[in-house]
C-alpha positions as CSV (number, residue, x, y, z in Angstrom):
1,M,-116.7,123.0,150.5
2,A,-115.8,123.9,146.9
3,T,-112.6,125.8,146.3
4,E,-112.8,128.8,144.0
5,M,-110.2,128.4,141.2
6,T,-109.0,130.4,138.2
7,I,-109.5,128.9,134.8
8,Q,-105.8,127.9,134.6
9,E,-106.1,126.1,137.9
10,V,-109.2,124.3,136.6
11,K,-107.3,123.2,133.5
12,E,-104.7,121.6,135.8
13,L,-107.5,119.3,137.1
14,L,-107.9,117.6,133.7
15,G,-108.0,113.9,134.1
16,K,-108.5,114.1,137.9
17,E,-111.3,113.4,140.2
18,V,-113.2,116.6,140.9
19,S,-116.3,115.2,142.7
20,L,-117.3,112.4,145.0
21,G,-120.9,112.5,146.2
22,N,-122.4,111.1,149.3
23,W,-124.2,107.7,149.2
24,F,-127.9,108.0,148.4
25,E,-130.6,105.3,148.9
26,V,-132.9,104.6,146.0
27,T,-136.3,103.8,147.6
28,Q,-139.4,102.3,146.1
29,D,-141.2,105.5,147.0
30,R,-138.8,107.5,144.8
31,I,-139.1,105.0,142.0
32,N,-142.9,105.2,142.2
33,Q,-142.8,109.0,142.1
34,F,-140.6,109.0,139.1
35,A,-143.0,106.5,137.4
36,D,-145.9,108.9,138.1
37,C,-144.0,111.9,136.8
38,T,-142.9,110.2,133.5
39,G,-145.8,107.8,133.0
40,D,-143.3,104.9,132.9
41,H,-145.0,102.3,135.0
42,Q,-143.2,99.2,133.6
43,W,-143.6,96.3,136.0
44,I,-139.8,95.9,136.6
45,H,-140.0,99.3,138.4
46,V,-143.4,99.3,140.2
47,D,-144.9,95.9,140.5
48,L,-143.3,94.4,143.6
49,E,-144.7,90.9,143.2
50,K,-144.0,90.5,139.5
51,A,-140.5,92.1,139.8
52,A,-139.7,89.7,142.6
53,K,-140.2,86.9,140.1
54,G,-138.4,88.7,137.3
55,P,-134.7,88.7,136.2
56,F,-133.5,91.1,139.0
57,G,-135.4,89.5,141.9
58,K,-136.9,92.9,143.0
59,P,-137.9,96.2,141.4
60,I,-135.2,98.3,139.8
61,A,-134.9,102.1,139.3
62,H,-135.5,103.5,135.9
63,G,-132.3,104.3,134.1
64,F,-133.5,107.9,133.6
65,L,-134.3,108.2,137.3
66,T,-130.6,107.3,138.0
67,L,-129.4,109.8,135.5
68,S,-131.8,112.5,136.8
69,L,-130.3,112.2,140.2
70,L,-126.9,113.5,139.0
71,P,-127.4,117.1,140.1
72,S,-128.2,116.1,143.7
73,L,-125.5,113.4,143.7
74,Q,-122.9,115.9,142.7
75,S,-123.0,117.6,146.1
76,G,-119.3,116.7,146.5
77,T,-118.0,118.9,143.8
78,R,-114.6,120.2,144.9
79,F,-114.2,123.4,142.9
80,S,-116.0,126.4,141.4
81,V,-114.7,128.8,138.7
82,K,-113.5,132.1,140.1
83,G,-115.7,134.9,138.9
84,A,-118.5,132.6,137.7
85,R,-121.9,134.4,137.5
86,M,-123.8,131.1,136.9
87,G,-123.5,127.7,135.5
88,I,-126.0,125.6,133.5
89,N,-126.4,122.1,132.4
90,Y,-125.5,122.2,128.7
91,G,-126.1,118.6,127.8
92,L,-124.7,115.1,127.5
93,N,-122.2,113.6,125.0
94,K,-122.6,109.9,126.1
95,V,-124.7,108.0,128.5
96,R,-124.6,104.3,129.2
97,F,-126.7,102.3,131.7
98,L,-124.3,99.5,132.6
99,S,-126.0,97.8,135.6
100,P,-129.5,98.0,137.1
101,V,-130.1,99.7,140.4
102,P,-132.2,97.4,142.6
103,V,-134.6,99.1,145.0
104,G,-132.9,99.8,148.4
105,S,-129.4,100.2,146.8
106,R,-127.2,103.1,147.6
107,I,-125.6,105.0,144.8
108,R,-123.1,107.9,144.5
109,V,-121.3,109.7,141.7
110,R,-117.6,110.1,141.1
111,G,-116.6,112.8,138.6
112,I,-113.5,113.1,136.5
113,L,-112.9,116.4,134.7
114,S,-112.3,115.4,131.0
115,G,-112.5,118.7,129.2
116,V,-112.1,122.5,129.7
117,E,-112.9,124.7,126.7
118,E,-112.9,128.5,126.8
119,K,-115.6,130.0,124.6
120,E,-116.2,133.5,123.3
121,G,-118.3,135.8,125.5
122,G,-116.7,134.7,128.8
123,R,-118.0,131.2,128.8
124,I,-116.3,128.0,129.8
125,L,-117.5,124.6,128.7
126,L,-116.6,121.9,131.3
127,T,-116.9,118.2,130.3
128,T,-117.0,115.7,133.2
129,T,-117.2,111.9,133.0
130,Q,-119.6,111.0,135.8
131,T,-119.7,107.4,137.1
132,I,-122.7,106.5,139.2
133,E,-121.5,103.7,141.5
134,I,-123.6,101.1,143.3
135,E,-122.4,100.4,146.8
136,G,-121.0,96.9,146.9
137,S,-120.9,96.4,143.2
138,E,-117.8,96.5,140.9
139,K,-119.9,97.5,137.9
140,P,-121.3,101.0,137.8
141,A,-125.0,101.8,137.3
142,C,-124.3,104.5,134.8
143,V,-121.5,106.4,133.1
144,A,-122.4,109.8,131.5
145,E,-120.3,112.5,130.0
146,T,-121.9,115.7,131.1
147,L,-121.5,119.3,129.8
148,S,-121.6,122.4,132.0
149,L,-121.5,125.9,130.6
150,I,-120.0,128.4,133.1
151,Y,-120.6,132.1,132.6
152,V,-117.8,134.4,133.9
């Protein structure tokens, strides 16, 4: 359950963990659906036999599939801005795909609040460093700096 906070209370969270999502299994069906939606049917994602003989020993998720799961992985967000009418995805500053996500892996996201900027017109720009972890791996799948624009 997210705690409603004033902008000053949110600013006090700078540099702190503000979300930890639940583990989510990346299935071959999900990878295939993403391939169909994007037209990216590269063999390392969808050809089970060829991928088994490839560098990862099995199919891997598309990097952009992993990134696109961020909204659903963020279900563990711990705060909301008091008086917020809505929030939107505003973009990304940096994205790095550091490790492949093999089919059957479980991933989750850990978010660190890295910026809070008050804008004119009652808007607040939140920057969060999101690390998508792979269960059992020291190296994350992805690190992305996300931007959220909150309207109060």
